[in-house]
C-alpha positions as CSV (number, residue, x, y, z in Angstrom):
1,M,0.0,0.0,0.0
2,Q,2.8,2.4,0.9
3,G,4.2,2.5,-2.6
4,T,0.9,3.6,-4.1
5,Q,0.5,6.6,-1.8
6,I,1.6,10.2,-2.4
7,P,5.1,10.9,-0.9
8,L,5.5,13.6,1.8
9,F,8.7,15.7,2.1
10,V,9.0,17.6,5.4
11,N,11.5,20.4,5.5
12,L,12.4,21.0,9.2
13,T,14.3,24.2,9.5
14,S,13.8,25.0,13.2
15,D,15.4,23.9,16.5
16,D,12.3,25.0,18.4
17,S,11.1,21.9,20.2
18,H,7.4,22.5,19.6
19,R,7.8,23.1,15.8
20,A,10.1,20.1,15.6
21,N,7.5,18.0,17.4
22,M,4.8,19.2,15.0
23,A,6.8,18.4,11.9
24,I,7.9,15.0,13.1
25,T,4.5,14.0,14.5
26,F,2.6,15.2,11.4
27,G,5.0,13.4,9.1
28,G,4.8,10.2,11.3
29,N,1.0,10.3,11.2
30,Q,1.0,10.5,7.4
31,H,3.7,7.8,7.2
32,D,1.5,5.5,9.3
33,R,-1.3,6.1,6.8
34,G,0.9,4.8,4.0
35,H,2.6,7.9,2.7
36,P,6.3,7.5,2.0
37,L,8.0,10.1,4.3
38,T,11.3,12.1,4.0
39,I,12.2,14.5,6.7
40,F,14.9,17.0,5.8
41,L,16.8,18.5,8.7
42,N,17.8,21.9,7.3
43,D,19.1,25.2,8.8
44,K,18.9,25.0,12.6
45,G,17.0,21.7,12.3
46,V,20.4,19.9,11.9
47,L,20.9,20.5,15.7
48,I,18.1,18.0,16.3
49,G,20.0,15.2,14.5
50,S,23.2,15.6,16.7
51,K,23.8,13.2,19.5
52,A,25.5,16.1,21.3
53,N,22.0,17.6,21.7
54,S,20.4,14.4,23.1
55,T,19.2,16.0,26.3
56,K,17.6,19.0,24.7
57,F,16.0,17.0,21.9
58,A,15.4,13.6,23.5
59,E,11.7,13.4,22.5
60,Q,12.4,14.4,18.9
61,Q,15.4,12.1,18.5
62,K,13.4,9.2,19.8
63,A,10.6,10.0,17.4
64,L,13.0,10.3,14.5
65,S,14.6,6.9,15.4
66,E,11.2,5.3,15.5
67,L,10.3,6.7,12.1
68,I,13.6,5.5,10.6
69,S,12.9,2.0,12.0
70,K,9.5,2.1,10.2
71,G,11.1,2.9,6.9
72,A,11.0,6.7,6.8
73,T,14.0,8.6,5.4
74,V,15.7,11.3,7.5
75,L,18.1,13.5,5.5
76,I,20.4,16.2,7.0
77,C,21.8,19.2,5.2
78,P,25.7,19.0,4.9
79,M,26.1,22.8,4.5
80,C,24.0,23.5,7.6
81,M,25.9,20.8,9.5
82,K,29.1,22.6,8.7
83,H,27.7,26.0,9.6
84,F,26.3,24.8,13.0
85,G,29.3,22.6,13.8
86,V,27.5,19.2,13.6
87,K,29.9,16.4,12.7
88,A,28.9,13.4,10.6
89,S,30.3,11.2,13.4
90,D,27.8,12.7,15.8
91,L,24.6,12.0,13.9
92,L,21.8,9.8,15.1
93,P,22.0,6.3,13.6
94,G,20.1,6.0,10.3
95,L,20.4,9.7,9.3
96,K,21.6,10.2,5.8
97,V,23.7,13.2,4.9
98,G,22.0,14.9,1.9
99,K,23.5,15.4,-1.4
100,P,21.9,16.9,-4.6
101,E,20.9,13.5,-6.0
102,L,19.5,12.1,-2.7
103,T,17.7,15.2,-1.5
104,G,16.5,16.2,-5.0
105,G,15.4,12.6,-5.7
106,A,13.1,12.7,-2.7
107,L,11.9,16.3,-3.2
108,F,11.2,16.0,-6.9
109,K,9.7,12.5,-6.9
110,D,6.4,12.5,-8.9
111,N,3.4,13.9,-6.9
112,T,5.4,14.6,-3.7
113,K,3.8,17.1,-1.3
114,T,6.0,19.3,0.8
115,L,5.6,21.0,4.2
116,T,8.0,23.2,6.1
117,W,8.3,23.9,9.8
């Protein structure tokens, strides 16, 4: 069923805990309904993907890990990682560092819907 549903691409640009919860929860709810999900941690959102911030973002990191285990894709912006000092070795397991082909492939997949928080 999942392969027949319209994909959702969530662009998470914030390190605000409420906005992050909204993005992750909304995306997760749609993923549970069969929509392939990609969450892109972008701008300050990259801070959520760093194990160094596990205390501040424990709830969000747990939710992201659960989504990854259910087949969702979580990408993280390499330029933003560099800007905010997030190292690849410090990322949550399962996160994928974005690159034009990978990120663009998810964003521009036929019929993909996008949301930003």
